[in-house]
C-alpha positions as CSV (number, residue, x, y, z in Angstrom):
1,X,-64.8,2.2,-4.8
2,X,-67.2,0.4,-6.6
3,X,-71.4,1.5,-7.1
4,X,-72.0,-1.3,-4.7
5,X,-70.6,0.7,-1.8
6,X,-72.6,3.4,-2.0
7,X,-76.0,0.9,-1.1
8,X,-74.2,0.3,2.1
9,X,-76.3,2.8,3.7
10,X,-79.9,4.2,3.7
11,X,-81.2,7.5,1.8
12,X,-81.1,8.1,5.8
13,X,-76.9,8.2,6.2
14,X,-76.9,10.6,2.5
15,X,-79.4,13.3,4.0
16,X,-76.4,15.7,6.1
17,X,-74.7,14.8,2.5
18,X,-76.8,16.0,0.1
19,X,-79.6,19.0,-0.3
20,X,-83.2,18.0,0.0
21,X,-83.6,18.7,-3.4
22,X,-81.6,15.8,-4.2
23,X,-83.9,13.2,-2.7
24,X,-87.1,12.1,-4.8
25,X,-90.7,12.7,-4.2
26,X,-92.4,10.5,-1.0
27,X,-94.4,9.6,-3.3
28,X,-92.4,7.4,-5.4
29,X,-92.5,4.2,-3.1
30,X,-91.4,1.0,-3.0
31,X,-94.3,-1.4,-4.3
32,X,-93.9,-4.3,-2.3
33,X,-92.3,-5.1,1.1
34,X,-90.1,-5.7,2.4
35,X,-88.2,-4.5,-0.5
36,X,-84.2,-4.8,-0.4
37,X,-81.8,-1.9,-0.7
38,X,-81.0,-1.2,-4.2
39,X,-77.5,1.0,-5.8
40,X,-76.7,1.7,-8.9
41,X,-75.6,4.4,-11.7
42,X,-78.4,5.8,-13.1
43,X,-79.7,4.4,-16.8
44,X,-82.4,7.2,-17.5
45,X,-85.7,7.3,-19.8
46,X,-88.2,10.3,-20.6
47,X,-91.0,9.1,-22.1
48,X,-93.5,10.6,-24.0
49,X,-97.0,10.7,-22.4
50,X,-99.5,7.7,-22.9
51,X,-96.3,6.0,-24.4
52,X,-93.8,3.5,-22.8
53,X,-91.8,2.4,-26.3
54,X,-88.5,3.6,-24.7
55,X,-88.8,2.2,-21.3
56,X,-89.0,-1.1,-23.1
57,X,-85.7,-0.6,-25.3
58,X,-84.4,0.4,-22.6
59,X,-84.0,-3.2,-20.8
60,X,-81.8,-4.2,-23.9
61,X,-79.3,-0.9,-23.5
62,X,-78.9,-0.2,-19.8
63,X,-75.7,-2.0,-18.9
64,X,-76.1,-4.3,-15.6
65,X,-75.7,-2.9,-12.6
66,X,-77.4,-0.4,-13.7
67,X,-81.0,1.3,-12.1
68,X,-83.3,2.9,-15.0
69,X,-84.8,5.8,-13.9
70,X,-88.5,7.1,-15.5
71,X,-90.1,10.5,-16.4
72,X,-93.1,9.2,-17.4
73,X,-95.3,11.1,-19.5
74,X,-98.6,11.0,-17.4
75,X,-100.2,8.5,-14.6
76,X,-102.7,7.4,-16.4
77,X,-101.1,4.5,-18.0
78,X,-98.4,1.6,-17.6
79,X,-95.1,1.7,-18.4
80,X,-93.8,-1.4,-18.3
81,X,-95.3,-4.7,-16.9
82,X,-94.5,-8.0,-15.1
83,X,-92.7,-9.4,-18.8
84,X,-90.6,-6.3,-19.1
85,X,-89.5,-6.6,-15.5
86,X,-88.5,-10.0,-16.0
87,X,-86.2,-9.4,-19.1
88,X,-84.4,-6.5,-16.6
89,X,-84.1,-8.4,-13.7
90,X,-82.3,-11.5,-16.1
91,X,-80.1,-8.8,-17.8
92,X,-78.9,-7.9,-14.5
93,X,-80.5,-4.7,-14.3
94,X,-80.6,-3.9,-10.5
95,X,-84.8,-2.0,-10.2
96,X,-86.5,0.8,-11.8
97,X,-87.4,3.6,-10.3
98,X,-90.1,5.5,-12.2
99,X,-92.0,8.4,-11.6
100,X,-95.3,6.8,-13.2
101,X,-97.4,3.7,-12.9
102,X,-96.6,-0.1,-13.6
103,X,-99.2,-3.1,-14.0
104,X,-98.5,-6.2,-13.0
105,X,-97.7,-5.8,-9.5
106,X,-98.1,-9.9,-8.3
107,X,-95.9,-11.3,-11.1
108,X,-93.6,-8.7,-9.7
109,X,-93.4,-9.4,-6.3
110,X,-93.1,-13.2,-6.7
111,X,-90.0,-12.3,-8.9
112,X,-88.5,-9.7,-6.5
113,X,-87.9,-7.1,-8.8
114,X,-87.6,-3.6,-6.7
115,X,-89.8,-1.6,-8.4
116,X,-90.5,2.3,-7.3
117,X,-93.1,4.3,-8.5
118,X,-96.5,6.2,-7.9
119,X,-98.6,3.1,-8.0
120,X,-100.0,0.5,-10.0
121,X,-102.6,0.5,-12.8
122,X,-103.9,-2.0,-15.3
123,X,-103.9,0.1,-18.7
124,X,-100.8,-0.2,-20.8
125,X,-99.1,2.6,-22.6
126,X,-98.9,2.6,-26.5
127,X,-95.5,2.3,-28.2
128,X,-95.5,4.9,-30.3
129,X,-92.7,8.0,-29.9
130,X,-88.8,6.4,-30.3
131,X,-87.1,9.3,-28.4
132,X,-83.3,9.5,-27.2
133,X,-82.0,7.5,-24.1
134,X,-79.6,8.1,-21.6
135,X,-80.1,12.1,-21.2
136,X,-81.3,14.3,-18.4
137,X,-84.2,13.9,-16.5
138,X,-86.4,14.4,-13.8
139,X,-87.9,12.3,-11.7
140,X,-89.8,12.6,-8.7
141,X,-88.7,16.6,-8.5
142,X,-85.0,15.4,-8.7
143,X,-82.5,16.5,-12.1
144,X,-81.0,13.1,-13.0
145,X,-78.3,12.7,-15.4
146,X,-76.7,9.4,-16.6
147,X,-74.6,8.1,-13.7
148,X,-76.2,9.5,-11.4
149,X,-75.6,7.4,-8.5
150,X,-79.2,6.1,-7.3
151,X,-79.9,4.7,-3.6
152,X,-83.7,4.0,-2.7
153,X,-85.1,2.0,0.0
154,X,-88.1,1.8,2.3
155,X,-86.7,5.3,3.5
156,X,-86.4,6.9,0.2
157,X,-84.7,7.5,-3.2
158,X,-81.3,9.8,-3.1
159,X,-79.6,11.1,-6.0
160,X,-75.9,11.2,-5.6
161,X,-74.6,13.4,-8.4
162,X,-71.5,12.0,-10.2
163,X,-69.2,14.5,-9.6
164,X,-69.9,14.8,-6.3
165,X,-70.0,11.1,-5.5
166,X,-67.2,10.2,-3.6
167,X,-67.7,13.5,-1.3
168,X,-71.2,12.1,-0.4
169,X,-69.9,9.2,0.0
170,X,-67.2,9.7,2.5
171,X,-70.0,11.8,4.4
172,X,-72.5,9.1,4.7
173,X,-70.0,6.7,5.1
174,X,-68.7,9.1,8.5
175,X,-72.3,9.7,10.0
176,X,-73.0,6.3,9.7
177,X,-70.0,5.1,11.8
178,X,-70.9,8.0,14.2
179,X,-74.6,6.4,14.8
180,X,-73.4,3.0,15.4
181,X,-71.1,4.2,17.6
182,X,-73.4,6.1,19.8
183,X,-75.7,4.4,22.3
184,X,-79.1,5.3,22.8
185,X,-78.4,6.1,26.8
186,X,-75.4,8.6,25.0
187,X,-78.0,10.1,22.4
188,X,-80.8,10.7,25.0
189,X,-78.5,12.5,27.1
190,X,-77.1,14.9,23.9
191,X,-80.4,15.1,22.8
192,X,-81.5,16.0,26.7
193,X,-79.0,18.8,26.6
194,X,-80.0,20.3,23.6
195,X,-83.8,20.4,23.4
196,X,-83.3,22.0,26.4
197,X,-80.9,24.8,25.4
198,X,-83.0,25.6,22.6
199,X,-86.2,25.3,25.0
200,X,-84.2,28.3,27.3
201,X,-83.6,30.5,23.6
202,X,-86.8,31.0,22.9
């Protein structure tokens, strides 16, 4: 099973397989639409407030196929822009998930590079703080460790712990298969029975 397989299913399909605590804050959004679903192992970055040096370093360190996941120190300064995203894209990085803000959105949208973040601001951060890369971080309220599997699309962002990845994948696959094989009429019939039963209980 490759990391690519996880992207066959939406974060919605992982909802029954993961705790709520494994889904990021809804305010970390796709910054352009329609954005493709991305999935892959996390390469993590923790930034000091107002500083973006280590994200700029990460685009040369993160392996192809990974997703760079960033704990920014604040939302007052952009941690990346069009050139940083272009270099990452050329190196095979699948996208950014940033608990912070970026700039140059028009360039990023035109390049079709997937970025999930809290928003956009034109002011760039400084480049002063040299700190370790690929360490445990918190992004969007979720603890993220290196190589945890990220699945992100317009429905949200799921973080699959590396040690649980196979079991979670199997559950999501089963859920998706069940949903796909159930017609709307079948779903409606079962749904109606369930709701009536719950109303009668109350």
